[in-house]
C-alpha positions as CSV (number, residue, x, y, z in Angstrom):
1,M,126.2,60.6,-67.8
2,T,123.0,60.8,-69.3
3,S,122.9,56.7,-69.0
4,I,122.6,56.7,-65.1
5,P,119.4,59.2,-65.0
6,E,117.9,56.8,-67.4
7,T,119.2,53.5,-65.5
8,A,117.8,55.3,-62.3
9,A,114.2,55.9,-63.6
10,V,113.8,52.5,-64.9
11,V,115.4,51.0,-61.4
12,L,112.7,53.0,-59.8
13,G,109.9,52.2,-62.1
14,A,110.7,48.7,-61.6
15,T,111.1,49.2,-57.9
16,T,107.6,50.5,-58.2
17,A,106.1,48.3,-60.2
18,A,107.7,45.7,-57.8
19,G,106.4,47.2,-54.9
20,A,102.7,47.6,-56.1
21,V,102.8,43.4,-57.1
22,A,104.2,43.2,-53.3
23,T,101.3,45.2,-52.1
24,A,98.7,43.6,-54.2
25,L,100.0,40.5,-53.1
26,L,100.1,41.0,-49.2
27,A,96.5,42.5,-49.5
28,R,95.6,39.4,-51.0
29,S,97.4,37.1,-48.4
30,R,95.8,39.4,-45.9
31,R,92.4,39.3,-47.3
32,A,93.0,35.2,-47.0
33,L,94.6,34.9,-43.8
34,V,91.6,37.0,-42.5
35,A,89.3,34.5,-44.4
36,R,91.1,31.6,-42.6
37,S,90.8,32.8,-39.9
38,A,87.0,33.7,-39.6
39,V,86.7,29.6,-40.9
40,Q,88.8,28.6,-37.8
41,S,86.7,30.9,-35.7
42,E,83.6,29.6,-36.6
43,A,84.6,26.0,-36.8
44,L,86.1,26.3,-33.1
45,K,83.0,27.9,-32.2
46,A,81.2,25.2,-33.7
47,S,83.7,22.7,-32.1
48,E,82.4,24.3,-28.9
49,L,79.0,24.0,-29.3
50,R,79.6,20.3,-30.4
51,G,81.6,19.6,-26.7
52,Q,78.8,21.4,-24.8
53,A,76.1,19.5,-26.3
54,L,77.9,15.9,-26.0
55,D,79.0,17.0,-22.5
56,H,74.9,17.8,-21.8
57,Q,74.1,14.4,-23.6
58,L,76.6,12.7,-21.4
59,Q,75.0,14.0,-18.2
60,Q,71.6,13.4,-19.7
61,L,73.1,9.5,-19.8
62,G,74.9,9.5,-16.6
63,D,71.7,10.5,-15.0
64,E,69.7,8.2,-16.6
65,L,72.3,5.4,-15.9
66,Q,72.2,6.0,-12.0
67,H,68.4,6.2,-12.3
68,L,68.2,2.6,-13.5
69,V,70.5,1.7,-11.0
70,A,69.1,3.7,-7.4
71,T,65.5,4.0,-9.1
72,R,64.2,1.4,-11.8
73,L,65.7,-1.9,-10.6
74,P,65.0,-1.8,-7.0
75,A,61.3,-0.7,-8.0
76,L,61.0,-3.8,-10.3
77,A,62.7,-6.2,-7.4
78,L,59.9,-5.1,-6.0
79,N,57.2,-5.5,-8.5
80,L,58.2,-8.9,-9.3
81,V,56.7,-9.3,-5.7
82,S,53.9,-7.5,-6.0
83,S,52.6,-5.7,-8.8
84,H,51.4,-2.7,-6.5
85,H,55.0,-1.2,-6.9
86,P,55.2,0.0,-10.1
87,V,58.3,0.4,-12.2
88,P,59.1,4.1,-13.4
89,G,60.0,4.6,-16.6
90,L,63.1,6.8,-18.6
91,K,63.9,9.9,-16.5
92,N,64.3,11.7,-19.4
93,E,61.4,11.0,-21.9
94,A,63.5,12.3,-25.0
95,L,65.4,9.1,-24.9
96,A,62.3,7.1,-25.6
97,G,63.0,5.1,-28.7
98,T,66.4,5.4,-28.9
99,A,69.3,2.8,-28.7
100,Y,70.3,3.7,-25.3
101,A,66.4,3.0,-23.8
102,A,66.6,-0.4,-25.4
103,L,69.7,-1.1,-24.0
104,H,67.9,-0.5,-20.6
105,E,65.1,-2.3,-21.1
106,S,67.3,-5.0,-21.9
107,V,69.1,-4.5,-18.8
108,L,65.4,-4.7,-17.3
109,G,65.0,-8.1,-18.8
110,H,68.1,-10.3,-18.1
111,Y,67.7,-8.5,-14.5
112,S,63.9,-9.9,-14.0
113,D,64.8,-13.4,-15.6
114,T,67.6,-13.5,-13.2
115,V,66.2,-12.4,-10.1
116,V,63.0,-14.8,-10.7
117,K,65.4,-18.1,-11.6
118,E,67.4,-17.0,-8.0
119,R,64.1,-16.8,-6.2
120,R,62.7,-19.9,-7.7
121,R,66.2,-21.9,-6.3
122,I,65.8,-20.4,-3.4
123,D,62.2,-21.0,-2.6
124,A,62.9,-24.7,-3.9
125,S,65.5,-25.3,-1.1
126,A,63.3,-23.6,1.5
127,R,60.1,-25.9,0.7
128,A,62.1,-29.0,0.3
129,A,64.0,-28.1,3.6
130,L,60.2,-27.0,5.5
131,R,58.7,-30.6,4.1
132,G,61.1,-32.9,5.4
133,A,60.9,-30.9,8.8
134,C,56.8,-31.0,8.4
135,Q,56.9,-34.4,7.7
136,D,58.9,-35.5,10.6
137,I,57.0,-33.3,13.3
138,Q,53.7,-34.4,11.5
139,A,54.9,-38.3,12.0
140,L,55.4,-37.9,15.6
141,S,52.1,-36.2,16.3
142,Y,50.2,-39.1,14.6
143,R,52.0,-41.1,17.3
144,L,51.2,-38.8,19.9
145,Q,47.4,-39.2,18.8
146,T,47.6,-42.5,19.0
147,Q,48.8,-42.5,22.7
148,V,46.5,-40.4,23.9
149,E,43.6,-42.2,22.4
150,S,45.2,-45.4,24.2
151,L,45.2,-43.4,27.3
152,Q,41.6,-42.2,26.8
153,G,40.4,-45.9,27.4
154,D,43.0,-46.7,30.3
155,F,41.3,-44.2,32.6
156,E,37.7,-43.9,33.9
157,D,38.2,-40.4,36.1
158,P,36.1,-37.9,34.1
159,R,38.2,-35.0,34.7
160,L,41.0,-37.0,33.6
161,L,39.3,-37.8,30.2
162,D,38.0,-34.2,30.0
163,S,42.2,-33.5,30.3
164,L,43.1,-36.2,27.5
165,F,40.5,-34.7,25.1
166,R,41.8,-31.5,25.3
167,V,45.3,-32.5,24.7
168,D,44.2,-34.8,21.8
169,H,42.2,-31.3,20.7
170,L,45.5,-29.7,20.7
171,N,47.2,-31.8,19.0
172,E,44.9,-32.1,16.5
173,Q,45.5,-28.5,16.0
174,A,49.0,-28.3,15.7
175,I,48.8,-31.8,13.2
176,R,46.6,-29.4,11.1
177,L,49.6,-26.2,11.3
178,V,51.9,-28.7,10.0
179,Q,50.2,-30.5,7.6
180,K,48.9,-27.6,5.6
181,A,52.4,-26.5,5.3
182,A,54.0,-29.9,4.3
183,I,51.1,-29.9,1.7
184,V,52.2,-26.3,0.3
185,C,55.6,-27.5,0.2
186,G,54.7,-30.5,-2.0
187,A,54.1,-33.1,0.4
188,W,51.0,-35.5,0.6
189,P,48.6,-34.9,3.5
190,G,50.1,-37.6,5.2
191,H,47.0,-39.7,6.5
192,V,45.6,-42.4,4.5
193,R,42.1,-43.1,5.0
194,P,39.1,-45.6,4.0
195,D,35.8,-44.5,1.8
196,T,34.3,-42.3,4.5
197,Y,30.9,-40.5,5.1
198,V,30.3,-37.1,3.7
199,V,29.2,-36.0,7.0
200,E,31.6,-37.8,8.8
201,I,34.6,-35.6,6.9
202,V,32.7,-32.2,7.4
203,S,32.1,-33.0,11.2
204,G,36.1,-34.2,11.5
205,A,37.2,-31.2,9.7
206,S,35.0,-28.7,12.0
207,S,36.4,-30.9,15.0
208,R,40.3,-30.0,14.5
209,L,39.8,-26.2,15.1
210,H,39.5,-24.0,18.1
211,G,36.4,-22.8,18.3
212,Y,34.4,-25.3,16.5
213,E,31.7,-24.8,19.2
214,R,30.6,-21.9,16.4
215,I,30.5,-24.1,13.5
216,K,26.9,-25.5,13.0
217,V,26.5,-28.1,10.7
218,S,23.7,-29.2,8.7
219,S,22.9,-32.1,6.2
220,R,20.6,-32.2,3.2
221,L,21.7,-35.2,1.8
222,L,19.0,-37.4,0.4
223,D,21.4,-40.4,0.7
224,S,22.9,-40.5,4.1
225,N,25.3,-43.3,3.0
226,L,27.1,-40.9,0.7
227,A,30.9,-41.2,1.1
228,V,34.1,-39.9,-0.6
229,V,36.5,-42.4,-2.0
230,G,39.3,-42.9,0.5
231,R,42.4,-41.2,-1.7
232,A,40.1,-37.9,-1.7
233,A,38.8,-38.2,2.1
234,E,41.7,-36.7,3.6
235,P,42.5,-34.1,1.0
236,I,38.9,-32.6,1.3
237,A,39.0,-32.8,5.1
238,V,42.3,-30.8,4.6
239,A,40.6,-28.0,2.4
240,L,37.2,-28.0,4.6
241,T,39.6,-27.3,7.7
242,E,40.8,-24.6,6.2
243,L,37.7,-23.0,5.0
244,M,36.0,-22.8,8.4
245,A,39.1,-21.7,10.1
246,N,39.1,-18.3,7.4
247,A,35.3,-18.0,8.5
248,L,36.3,-18.6,12.2
249,E,39.1,-15.8,12.1
250,H,37.0,-13.2,9.8
251,S,34.3,-13.3,12.2
252,R,33.8,-12.5,16.2
253,D,33.3,-14.7,18.4
254,D,30.2,-14.7,19.2
255,L,28.9,-15.5,15.3
256,A,28.2,-18.7,14.4
257,V,29.8,-19.9,11.0
258,E,27.5,-22.3,9.0
259,A,28.0,-25.5,7.2
260,G,25.7,-26.9,4.9
261,V,26.3,-30.1,3.0
262,I,23.3,-30.4,-0.4
263,Q,23.4,-32.9,-2.6
264,T,23.2,-31.3,-6.4
265,G,20.8,-32.6,-9.4
266,N,24.2,-33.6,-11.2
267,G,25.4,-36.0,-8.5
268,S,27.8,-33.7,-7.3
269,I,27.8,-32.4,-3.3
270,C,28.2,-29.1,-2.4
271,I,29.5,-27.9,1.1
272,T,28.9,-24.4,1.7
273,I,30.4,-22.4,4.6
274,D,28.8,-19.1,5.3
275,D,30.2,-16.7,7.9
276,A,28.7,-13.4,9.3
277,G,32.4,-11.7,8.7
278,T,33.7,-8.3,7.2
279,G,34.2,-10.1,3.5
280,M,37.1,-9.3,1.5
281,S,38.7,-6.5,-0.6
282,A,38.2,-7.1,-4.1
283,E,42.2,-7.4,-4.4
284,A,41.6,-10.6,-1.7
285,V,39.2,-12.1,-3.5
286,R,41.2,-12.1,-6.6
287,R,44.4,-13.4,-5.2
288,G,41.7,-15.9,-3.1
289,V,40.3,-17.2,-6.3
290,R,43.6,-17.6,-7.7
291,L,45.2,-19.5,-5.0
292,V,42.3,-22.1,-4.5
293,S,42.2,-22.6,-8.5
294,G,45.1,-24.7,-8.4
295,A,46.4,-23.6,-11.7
296,D,49.6,-22.1,-10.9
297,Q,51.1,-23.6,-7.9
298,Q,54.5,-23.7,-9.7
299,D,54.4,-20.1,-10.3
300,T,53.7,-19.2,-6.3
301,L,56.2,-18.5,-4.0
302,L,56.4,-19.1,-0.6
303,T,57.4,-15.5,0.0
304,E,54.3,-14.3,-1.6
305,L,52.2,-15.7,0.9
306,G,53.0,-13.0,3.7
307,D,54.8,-12.7,6.4
308,P,53.9,-15.3,8.4
309,P,53.0,-17.1,5.5
310,A,49.2,-17.6,4.9
311,L,49.1,-20.9,3.6
312,G,45.9,-22.1,4.2
313,L,44.3,-21.2,0.6
314,A,47.5,-22.1,-1.1
315,A,47.2,-25.8,0.4
316,I,43.8,-25.9,-1.0
317,G,44.8,-24.9,-4.8
318,R,47.4,-27.6,-4.4
319,L,44.8,-30.0,-3.5
320,V,42.4,-29.3,-5.9
321,A,45.4,-29.4,-8.5
322,D,46.0,-33.4,-7.2
323,H,42.6,-34.4,-6.4
324,G,39.9,-32.7,-8.8
325,F,37.9,-31.4,-6.6
326,Q,36.6,-27.3,-6.9
327,V,36.9,-24.6,-4.6
328,S,35.3,-21.4,-4.8
329,I,35.4,-18.1,-2.2
330,D,34.2,-15.9,-4.7
331,Q,30.4,-15.3,-3.0
332,V,28.9,-13.4,-0.8
333,S,27.0,-14.9,2.7
334,P,23.6,-14.5,3.5
335,Y,24.9,-12.5,6.3
336,S,27.2,-10.2,3.9
337,G,30.6,-12.5,4.7
338,V,31.8,-14.9,2.7
339,R,30.4,-18.0,1.4
340,A,32.6,-20.6,0.2
341,V,31.6,-24.1,-1.7
342,L,33.5,-27.1,-1.5
343,T,32.2,-29.3,-4.6
344,I,32.6,-32.8,-4.5
345,P,32.3,-34.2,-8.6
346,P,30.4,-37.3,-8.6
347,H,33.7,-39.5,-9.6
348,L,35.1,-39.1,-6.1
349,L,31.8,-39.9,-4.5
350,T,30.8,-44.1,-3.5
351,T,28.4,-45.4,-1.3
352,I,28.7,-47.2,2.3
353,D,26.7,-50.1,3.7
354,E,25.3,-48.5,6.7
355,E,24.5,-51.7,8.5
356,E,28.1,-52.8,7.9
357,E,29.6,-49.6,8.7
358,P,27.1,-47.5,10.9
359,I,27.9,-43.8,10.6
360,S,29.3,-42.1,13.3
361,A,27.1,-40.4,15.9
362,M,28.7,-37.4,16.1
363,A,28.0,-36.5,12.4
364,A,25.0,-34.2,11.4
365,L,22.1,-36.9,10.4
366,P,20.5,-35.9,6.8
367,A,17.6,-33.8,6.8
368,A,14.2,-35.8,6.2
369,A,12.5,-35.2,2.3
370,P,9.2,-33.7,3.2
371,A,6.7,-35.7,2.6
372,A,3.9,-35.8,0.2
373,P,0.6,-34.2,0.6
374,Q,-2.3,-37.1,0.8
375,W,-5.0,-36.3,-0.7
376,P,-8.5,-38.5,-0.6
377,A,-8.9,-40.8,-3.5
378,P,-11.6,-39.6,-5.8
379,A,-14.3,-41.8,-6.2
380,A,-14.7,-44.2,-9.1
381,P,-17.1,-43.6,-11.8
382,N,-19.2,-46.0,-11.0
383,S,-19.2,-46.1,-7.2
384,A,-22.6,-46.0,-5.8
385,A,-22.6,-42.5,-4.0
386,P,-22.9,-42.9,0.1
387,D,-26.8,-43.0,0.9
388,D,-27.2,-39.9,3.3
389,S,-30.6,-41.9,4.9
390,E,-28.3,-44.7,6.3
391,G,-28.9,-44.8,9.7
392,A,-31.4,-42.4,10.0
393,D,-34.6,-43.6,11.4
394,D,-37.9,-43.9,10.3
395,S,-39.4,-41.2,11.9
396,G,-39.6,-38.9,8.9
397,D,-37.1,-36.3,10.0
398,L,-35.3,-35.1,7.1
399,P,-32.4,-36.8,6.2
400,Q,-29.1,-35.4,8.2
401,R,-25.5,-34.4,6.0
402,R,-22.7,-36.5,7.4
403,R,-19.4,-35.6,6.6
404,R,-17.1,-37.9,4.5
405,P,-14.4,-39.3,6.9
406,R,-11.0,-36.9,6.6
407,A,-7.9,-38.7,5.2
408,D,-5.1,-39.2,7.4
409,R,-3.4,-35.8,7.0
410,S,-0.8,-36.3,10.0
411,R,2.2,-36.8,8.0
412,S,1.4,-34.3,5.2
413,D,1.0,-31.8,8.2
414,A,4.2,-33.2,10.1
415,P,7.0,-30.6,9.2
416,G,10.1,-32.0,8.1
417,I,12.8,-32.9,10.0
418,E,15.4,-30.5,11.2
419,P,18.6,-30.9,10.4
420,Q,20.6,-32.0,13.3
421,E,23.6,-29.4,14.3
422,L,26.8,-31.0,15.2
423,N,27.8,-30.4,18.8
424,P,31.4,-31.5,19.9
425,E,31.1,-30.1,23.4
426,A,27.8,-32.0,24.3
427,A,29.2,-35.3,22.6
428,R,32.3,-34.9,24.7
429,D,29.9,-34.6,27.9
430,T,27.9,-37.4,26.8
431,W,31.0,-39.5,26.3
432,S,32.4,-38.6,29.9
433,Q,28.7,-39.1,31.5
434,F,29.3,-42.6,29.8
435,Q,32.4,-43.1,31.3
436,A,31.1,-42.3,34.5
437,G,28.4,-44.4,34.7
438,L,30.6,-47.4,33.1
439,A,33.0,-46.8,36.1
440,A,30.1,-46.6,38.9
441,G,28.5,-49.8,37.5
442,Q,32.1,-51.7,37.8
443,A,33.2,-50.1,40.9
444,H,29.4,-51.9,42.6
445,I,30.0,-54.8,40.8
446,D,33.5,-55.1,42.3
447,S,32.3,-54.4,45.6
448,K,29.3,-57.3,44.9
449,E,32.1,-59.7,44.2
450,A,34.2,-58.7,47.7
451,Q,31.1,-59.5,49.7
């Protein structure tokens, strides 16, 4: 009987020990579970924070991509046309210097290259089409000019001749417009000239314009037989016409435009065109200087010349690049307008025999150089002094002082001849009167023969 309680005690002790061990293990397991739960909770929070950060970054990248597509690329397209349109930078400056920002810059670079290449392709196609059309129109206009000039010799009625002169002048203006468009598109001027007097080129250039009567041409050439070689005569005439057209367009209708021809000491000839207009802004001067320099003709697109395109300066630049004369438009005239200067270098100049080929009556005559002063020649050292008593009577009167004969100063006192100004209107009237006189004389002769 005594063995049962002892056994129960042993069992109870073992059970108690087992329970204590189990309790300890359970507590340990619970602590481990709590620790794992805390770690997982922290990890979850960190994961949520990372997710939020990624969502925010993704939103920023999306906004930046939207900014690139909607704002930066269109602005770049406008900037390629004019630098007045700036290209904005990144919307989020925090992305600067990152690989994502570099990727955007790469996109902008590829887009710019693609747009420029496509514009050049379209511009080349447009130039080719316009060049062909202009050359055809120019050829027809020259044929019309020939017909009108032929009619001027067939009729004698002054009113009809006046109408023909007006038609001829309108056709000349049309030729000028078509000609400069063809030149900008890469064509040659379309007209071949022989060696031509410089003053004839200037006068002919002014006669191509509406409002030519406002242009006053004066020549200061020392040699009136100076001429431009044939290959450069028409290009220089075209360039002068466009410079004069700009002067007329940017000054009031009641203001004259002065064109002067000057022979320089280095053998060149400078033709100055001064207007009394409003002048040019600094940006317009920079753009104009770039166009007339002829340096970047391949980089100038038709779309960059405005709408409608301003072709005059672009045509001058192409002629300058092809023929080697110089044009400047960055000076101020004496009347606060613009002074344009066209310089013809010596290698484009020649001379013409004025007896074999007289200069045109419509050309401005060169101004005469002022005569050198004529002073009395000094008396020779051994020459005898004039006898003051010569011719005096023997009455004993005092000798009379006689004035020494004065040298002929008519040449030195005469002012230099003023340069003749071109007046096409007066020349046309004179020609009409001449034709009328011929007609009257012919009618008188016919009436006598009939009698």
